[in-house]
C-alpha positions as a Markdown table, in Angstrom:
| # | Residue | x | y | z |
|---|---|---|---|---|
| 1 | Unk | 0.0 | 0.0 | 0.0 |
| 2 | Unk | 1.2 | 3.5 | -0.7 |
| 3 | Unk | 1.0 | 6.5 | 1.6 |
| 4 | Unk | 0.2 | 9.8 | -0.2 |
| 5 | Unk | 0.0 | 13.4 | 0.9 |
| 6 | Unk | -2.8 | 15.3 | -0.7 |
| 7 | Unk | -2.1 | 18.9 | -1.6 |
| 8 | Unk | -3.9 | 19.2 | -4.9 |
| 9 | Unk | -2.3 | 16.1 | -6.5 |
| 10 | Unk | -1.4 | 13.0 | -4.6 |
| 11 | Unk | 2.3 | 12.9 | -3.7 |
| 12 | Unk | 4.1 | 9.6 | -2.7 |
| 13 | Unk | 5.3 | 9.5 | 0.9 |
| 14 | Unk | 5.9 | 5.9 | 1.7 |
| 15 | Unk | 5.4 | 2.2 | 1.0 |
| 16 | Unk | 3.6 | 0.0 | 3.6 |
| 17 | Unk | 2.7 | -3.6 | 4.2 |
| 18 | Unk | -0.9 | -4.1 | 5.5 |
| 19 | Unk | -2.2 | -6.5 | 8.1 |
| 20 | Unk | -6.0 | -6.7 | 7.5 |
| 21 | Unk | -6.6 | -8.6 | 10.8 |
| 22 | Unk | -5.2 | -5.8 | 12.9 |
| 23 | Unk | -6.1 | -2.9 | 10.5 |
| 24 | Unk | -2.6 | -1.6 | 10.7 |
| 25 | Unk | 0.1 | -0.9 | 8.1 |
| 26 | Unk | 3.9 | -1.0 | 8.8 |
| 27 | Unk | 6.3 | 1.2 | 6.8 |
| 28 | Unk | 8.7 | -0.6 | 4.4 |
| 29 | Unk | 10.2 | 2.5 | 2.8 |
| 30 | Unk | 9.7 | 6.3 | 2.7 |
| 31 | Unk | 9.3 | 8.9 | 5.4 |
| 32 | Unk | 5.8 | 8.5 | 6.6 |
| 33 | Unk | 5.0 | 7.3 | 10.1 |
| 34 | Unk | 6.3 | 3.9 | 11.1 |
| 35 | Unk | 2.8 | 2.5 | 11.8 |
| 36 | Unk | -0.6 | 3.5 | 10.5 |
| 37 | Unk | -3.9 | 2.5 | 12.0 |
| 38 | Unk | -7.3 | 3.1 | 10.6 |
| 39 | Unk | -8.0 | 6.0 | 13.0 |
| 40 | Unk | -5.2 | 8.0 | 11.3 |
| 41 | Unk | -6.5 | 7.5 | 7.7 |
| 42 | Unk | -8.6 | 10.3 | 6.1 |
| 43 | Unk | -9.1 | 8.7 | 2.7 |
| 44 | Unk | -8.7 | 5.3 | 1.0 |
| 45 | Unk | -7.9 | 4.8 | -2.7 |
| 46 | Unk | -7.8 | 1.9 | -5.2 |
| 47 | Unk | -5.8 | 1.8 | -8.3 |
| 48 | Unk | -7.7 | 1.7 | -11.6 |
| 49 | Unk | -5.3 | 0.1 | -14.1 |
| 50 | Unk | -7.4 | 0.9 | -17.1 |
| 51 | Unk | -7.4 | 4.6 | -16.3 |
| 52 | Unk | -3.9 | 4.4 | -14.7 |
| 53 | Unk | -4.9 | 6.5 | -11.7 |
| 54 | Unk | -5.9 | 6.2 | -8.1 |
| 55 | Unk | -9.6 | 6.5 | -7.4 |
| 56 | Unk | -11.3 | 7.1 | -4.0 |
| 57 | Unk | -12.8 | 4.1 | -2.2 |
| 58 | Unk | -15.9 | 4.3 | -0.1 |
| 59 | Unk | -14.4 | 2.3 | 2.8 |
| 60 | Unk | -13.7 | 3.1 | 6.4 |
| 61 | Unk | -11.0 | 0.5 | 6.9 |
| 62 | Unk | -8.3 | -1.3 | 5.0 |
| 63 | Unk | -9.6 | -3.8 | 2.5 |
| 64 | Unk | -7.9 | -6.2 | 0.0 |
| 65 | Unk | -8.5 | -3.5 | -2.8 |
| 66 | Unk | -6.9 | -0.7 | -0.8 |
| 67 | Unk | -3.9 | 0.5 | -2.8 |
| 68 | Unk | -3.2 | 3.8 | -1.1 |
| 69 | Unk | -4.2 | 6.1 | 1.8 |
| 70 | Unk | -4.0 | 9.7 | 2.8 |
| 71 | Unk | -3.7 | 10.5 | 6.5 |
| 72 | Unk | -5.5 | 13.2 | 8.5 |
| 73 | Unk | -3.3 | 16.4 | 8.5 |
| 74 | Unk | -2.8 | 16.1 | 12.3 |
| 75 | Unk | -1.3 | 12.6 | 11.9 |
| 76 | Unk | 1.5 | 13.5 | 9.3 |
| 77 | Unk | 4.9 | 14.1 | 10.8 |
| 78 | Unk | 6.6 | 17.4 | 10.4 |
| 79 | Unk | 9.3 | 17.8 | 7.8 |
| 80 | Unk | 11.2 | 20.3 | 10.0 |
| 81 | Unk | 14.8 | 19.4 | 10.7 |
| 82 | Unk | 16.1 | 19.7 | 14.2 |
| 83 | Unk | 19.6 | 21.0 | 14.4 |
| 84 | Unk | 22.3 | 20.0 | 16.9 |
| 85 | Unk | 23.2 | 22.5 | 19.6 |
């Protein structure tokens, strides 16, 4: 599953493996949060291979057809760098 940031267009943020039993996703690559649960997800998407685009799903949890998610703004981590003193 992909994690996207939505700011007009969807922007890739990370790649995750999903556990449908626990409704959690664990980060494999990227710079999103290490663990995502369904409470943090604002929108679910499926991939339409004919149209070659991601389309919204009318779901409220991870499903076998979930290809991507967008998190609530409050759940995305800051990109600010913290300097050493």
